[in-house]
C-alpha positions in Angstrom: 4.3 7.9 -13.2 3.4 4.2 -12.3 0.9 3.4 -10.0 3.4 1.7 -7.7 5.6 4.8 -7.9 2.6 6.9 -7.0 1.8 4.5 -3.9 5.4 4.8 -3.1 5.6 8.8 -3.4 2.3 9.2 -1.5 3.4 6.6 1.5 6.8 8.3 1.7 5.3 12.0 2.3 2.6 10.8 4.3 4.2 8.0 6.9 8.0 8.8 6.4 8.8 4.8 6.1 11.7 3.2 7.4 11.2 0.3 5.3 8.8 0.1 2.2 8.3 -2.7 -0.2 5.5 -2.5 -2.8 4.8 -5.5 -4.8 2.7 -5.3 -8.0 0.8 -8.8 -7.8 -1.8 -8.2 -10.7 -0.3 -10.9 -12.6 -1.4 -13.5 -10.3 -4.8 -12.2 -10.5 -5.3 -12.5 -14.3 -8.9 -12.7 -15.2 -10.4 -12.0 -11.6 -12.2 -9.2 -10.8 -10.6 -5.4 -11.0 -7.8 -6.9 -13.2 -7.1 -4.8 -16.1 -4.6 -5.2 -19.0 -1.3 -3.8 -18.3 -1.4 -4.8 -14.5 -1.1 -2.6 -11.8 -4.2 -3.1 -9.7 -3.5 -5.8 -7.2 -0.5 -5.0 -4.7 1.0 -6.0 -1.7 2.9 -3.8 0.4 5.1 -4.0 3.7 6.0 -0.7 5.4 7.8 -0.1 8.8 7.1 3.4 10.3 7.5 5.3 13.7 4.3 6.6 12.7 2.4 3.4 13.7 4.3 2.8 17.1 1.3 2.6 19.7 -1.3 2.2 16.5 -3.8 -0.7 16.7 -3.8 -2.5 13.2 -7.0 -0.8 12.0 -5.6 2.5 12.9 -2.7 1.8 10.9 -4.8 0.7 7.9 -6.6 3.7 8.3 -3.5 5.9 7.9 -2.3 4.3 4.8 -5.7 4.6 3.3 -5.6 8.4 3.9 -2.2 8.5 2.5 -3.5 7.0 -0.5 -7.0 8.3 -1.1 -8.2 8.6 -4.4 -6.1 5.8 -5.7 -7.5 3.3 -3.8 -11.2 4.3 -5.2 -10.1 4.7 -8.6 -7.1 2.9 -9.6 -6.0 0.2 -7.0 -8.6 -2.9 -6.9 -6.9 -4.5 -4.1 -4.0 -3.9 -1.7 -2.9 -6.0 1.3 -0.8 -4.6 4.0 1.9 -6.0 6.2 2.0 -2.6 8.8 4.8 -2.5 11.5 6.4 -0.2 13.7 10.1 -0.3 14.4 10.9 -3.5 16.9 8.1 -5.5 15.5 9.9 -6.4 12.4 
């Protein structure tokens, strides 16, 4: 399973997204810290979930970090996030 698919699977299980977009931006970081041949090191994601209602930006990020766990420690070098509750879109 690709890293992007593993991210998708974990986020779907933990946060039940209404919308989820994951973009591999690794090629834009070629030669930078954390980049590896084959990519799948730098991602941007946009996630809309009811779970985020009434959560602060930091609490939302913590929920994503908890869902992704070891992927962020060992595999993903960078992850930028656009995290919203319904109605904030």
